[in-house]
C-alpha positions in Angstrom: 0.0 0.0 0.0 1.4 3.4 -1.0 0.7 6.1 1.5 1.1 9.7 0.5 3.0 12.2 2.6 0.7 13.7 5.2 -1.6 10.7 5.4 -2.2 8.5 8.4 0.0 5.4 7.8 0.0 3.4 11.1 -2.3 3.0 14.1 -1.0 1.8 17.4 -3.3 0.2 20.0 -2.1 0.1 23.6 -3.3 -3.2 25.1 -3.1 -5.1 28.4 -2.4 -8.5 26.7 -0.5 -9.3 23.6 -2.2 -12.7 23.7 -5.9 -11.7 24.1 -6.2 -8.5 22.2 -4.7 -9.6 18.9 -7.0 -12.7 19.0 -10.0 -10.5 19.7 -9.4 -8.4 16.6 -8.5 -11.4 14.4 -11.6 -13.2 15.4 -13.9 -10.2 14.8 -12.3 -8.5 11.8 -9.8 -11.0 10.2 -6.7 -9.0 11.1 -3.4 -10.8 10.8 -0.5 -10.3 13.2 3.2 -10.7 13.0 5.9 -10.3 15.7 8.4 -7.6 15.8 10.0 -7.7 19.2 9.2 -8.1 22.9 6.1 -6.2 23.8 5.0 -5.4 20.2 3.0 -7.1 17.4 2.3 -5.7 14.0 -1.3 -6.1 12.7 -2.7 -5.7 9.2 -6.4 -5.3 8.4 -8.2 -7.0 5.5 -7.5 -3.9 3.3 -3.8 -3.8 3.9 -3.7 -0.9 6.5 -1.2 -1.7 9.2 -0.8 -0.9 12.9 0.6 -2.4 16.0 -0.4 -3.8 19.4 1.8 -2.7 22.3 1.9 -3.0 26.0 4.4 0.0 26.1 6.7 -2.0 28.4 4.3 -2.1 31.3 0.8 -2.4 32.5 -1.7 -0.3 30.5 -3.6 1.9 33.0 -5.2 4.3 30.5 -5.2 2.6 27.1 -5.3 4.8 24.0 -4.7 4.7 20.3 -1.8 6.6 18.6 -1.9 7.3 14.9 1.2 7.9 12.9 1.5 10.4 10.0 3.8 9.8 7.2 6.4 12.6 6.6 9.5 13.1 4.4 11.8 14.2 7.2 11.1 13.5 10.8 13.8 15.9 12.2 12.6 18.8 10.2 8.9 18.1 11.2 9.8 17.9 14.9 11.4 21.4 14.6 8.2 22.7 13.0 6.1 21.0 15.7 8.0 22.7 18.5 7.8 26.1 16.8 4.0 25.7 16.6 3.8 24.9 20.4 3.8 21.1 20.3 5.9 19.0 22.7 8.3 16.3 21.6 7.8 13.1 23.5 10.3 10.9 21.6 13.0 12.0 19.2 13.6 10.3 15.9 14.1 6.6 16.6 15.0 3.8 14.2 12.5 0.9 14.3 14.9 -1.7 12.9 14.3 -4.4 10.3 14.0 -1.9 7.5 10.8 -0.6 9.0 11.9 3.1 9.0 12.0 5.6 11.8 9.4 7.2 14.1 9.0 10.0 16.6 6.2 11.0 19.0 4.8 14.4 19.9 2.0 15.9 22.0 -0.3 18.3 20.2 -1.8 21.4 21.7 -4.7 19.4 23.2 -2.5 16.8 24.9 -3.0 14.0 22.2 0.0 11.8 21.5 0.7 11.6 17.8 3.4 9.8 15.9 5.4 10.6 12.9 6.9 7.9 10.5 9.4 8.1 7.7 11.1 5.5 5.6 14.6 6.7 6.7 
């Protein structure tokens, strides 16, 4: 699936169980999962849209979804976000396995939003 710059390209669901939650979505909607590393599973819906299940390394007290927006240059976008009043939560981080890089920021309303780029 080719995702244009500026489009939502990934949706992350924070879950309390990497056993139960993926099976729940698979049984209801036919999503397929594949492992990435400890505490994370990729999922793909029946139309090819992808996301991930994560426990975020600990118990999930207030589960939420985080969407990721595709950008050309994460570092430049983080600078723009700060200039506009956003807060950087995680600097540019390599995902590994040729899966690109990501970063996280908090918008003006307190929502956590991700950025993704191929490099």
